[in-house]
C-alpha positions in Angstrom: 53.0 -82.6 -0.9 53.9 -79.4 -2.8 55.1 -76.3 -1.1 53.1 -73.2 -1.8 54.8 -70.8 -4.1 52.8 -67.8 -3.0 55.0 -65.1 -1.6 53.7 -63.1 1.4 52.8 -59.5 0.6 55.6 -57.1 1.0 55.1 -54.2 3.3 56.3 -50.9 2.0 58.5 -49.1 4.5 57.7 -45.5 5.4 61.0 -44.6 3.7 59.9 -46.2 0.5 56.5 -44.4 0.7 58.2 -41.1 1.1 60.5 -41.7 -1.8 57.5 -42.7 -3.9 55.8 -39.4 -2.9 58.9 -37.5 -4.1 58.8 -39.3 -7.4 55.1 -38.7 -7.8 55.5 -35.0 -7.2 58.5 -34.8 -9.6 56.4 -36.7 -12.2 53.5 -34.2 -11.8 56.0 -31.4 -12.5 57.2 -33.2 -15.6 60.6 -34.2 -14.3 62.1 -37.5 -15.1 63.6 -39.3 -12.1 67.4 -39.0 -12.1 67.5 -36.2 -14.7 69.6 -33.0 -14.0 66.4 -30.9 -13.6 65.1 -33.4 -11.1 68.3 -33.4 -9.1 68.5 -29.6 -9.1 64.8 -29.4 -7.9 65.5 -32.0 -5.1 68.7 -30.1 -4.1 66.7 -26.8 -3.7 64.0 -28.5 -1.7 66.1 -30.8 0.5 69.8 -30.0 0.2 70.5 -33.4 -1.4 70.5 -34.5 -5.1 69.1 -38.0 -4.3 66.5 -39.3 -2.0 68.9 -42.1 -0.8 71.1 -39.3 0.7 68.2 -38.1 3.0 67.3 -39.5 6.4 63.9 -40.7 7.2 63.1 -37.5 9.0 64.3 -35.4 6.1 62.2 -37.5 3.7 59.1 -37.0 5.9 59.7 -33.3 6.0 60.1 -33.2 2.3 56.9 -35.1 1.8 55.1 -32.6 4.1 56.5 -29.7 2.0 55.3 -31.4 -1.3 51.8 -31.9 0.3 51.7 -28.2 1.3 52.6 -27.2 -2.3 49.6 -29.3 -3.5 51.8 -31.8 -5.5 50.5 -34.8 -3.7 46.8 -34.1 -3.5 44.5 -36.6 -5.1 42.0 -35.2 -7.6 38.4 -36.0 -6.6 36.5 -36.1 -9.8 33.6 -38.3 -9.0 32.2 -41.0 -11.2 29.6 -39.0 -12.9 29.3 -39.5 -16.7 31.1 -36.8 -18.6 33.5 -35.9 -15.9 37.2 -35.7 -16.7 39.3 -38.8 -15.8 42.2 -38.6 -13.4 44.5 -39.1 -16.4 43.0 -36.0 -18.1 43.4 -33.9 -14.9 47.0 -35.1 -14.5 47.9 -34.3 -18.1 46.3 -30.8 -17.9 48.1 -30.0 -14.7 51.5 -31.3 -16.0 51.2 -29.3 -19.2 50.1 -26.2 -17.3 53.1 -26.4 -15.0 55.5 -26.9 -17.9 54.1 -23.7 -19.5 54.8 -21.7 -16.4 51.3 -21.7 -14.7 51.9 -22.0 -11.0 48.8 -24.1 -10.5 45.5 -25.0 -12.2 43.8 -23.0 -9.4 45.8 -19.9 -10.1 44.2 -16.7 -11.5 46.0 -16.7 -14.8 45.2 -20.4 -15.6 41.5 -19.9 -14.6 41.3 -16.9 -17.0 43.0 -18.8 -19.8 40.6 -21.8 -19.3 37.6 -19.4 -19.4 38.9 -17.9 -22.7 39.0 -21.4 -24.2 35.9 -23.1 -22.7 33.7 -20.2 -21.5 33.6 -21.9 -18.1 34.3 -19.8 -15.0 36.6 -22.4 -13.4 38.5 -25.5 -14.4 36.5 -27.5 -11.7 33.5 -27.2 -14.1 35.3 -29.0 -17.0 33.7 -32.0 -18.6 35.7 -34.7 -20.4 35.1 -33.0 -23.7 36.0 -29.5 -22.5 39.1 -30.6 -20.7 40.2 -32.2 -24.0 40.0 -28.7 -25.6 42.1 -27.3 -22.8 44.7 -30.1 -23.2 44.9 -29.5 -27.0 45.3 -25.8 -26.3 48.1 -26.4 -23.8 49.8 -28.8 -26.3 49.7 -26.1 -29.0 51.1 -23.5 -26.6 53.9 -26.0 -25.7 54.7 -26.6 -29.4 54.8 -22.9 -30.0 57.1 -22.4 -27.0 59.4 -25.1 -28.4 59.7 -23.3 -31.8 60.9 -20.0 -30.2 64.6 -19.3 -30.3 66.4 -20.1 -27.1 66.7 -16.5 -26.0 62.9 -16.0 -26.1 62.0 -19.2 -24.2 61.4 -19.4 -20.5 58.1 -17.7 -19.7 57.9 -16.1 -16.3 55.9 -18.1 -13.8 52.2 -17.3 -14.1 49.8 -17.4 -11.2 
């Protein structure tokens, strides 16, 4: 008789879940885990440069802060034909944050989307129109990267 090789499912500890939340938020901001920018960001938020240096209570509080900032909210896009995919929403949000827009619900970003798509709000984007927004953001990013170092660093936009 052979022994079963099926491993029991591993339960993720709350600590592991909190660390995953921090990494998801950092990813949405465009930070690579372990990079200097990531460590500086984590230092400002939590007082530590690594999640492993935080207690469970500190990780829980940090996850709460990230939720309040909207970095851990799931996008509800529905399954209707023509609606943007979660990947499209994520790419648009990441690019917007890299360019200095505070959020995709902010006044400046809404105005910018309206200029590009003629839609009153990003929530009305279709899969085709969000592609236009993403291309526009990528072009802006490329333009920002070509600027001399002393002209880069846009002020945060609403």
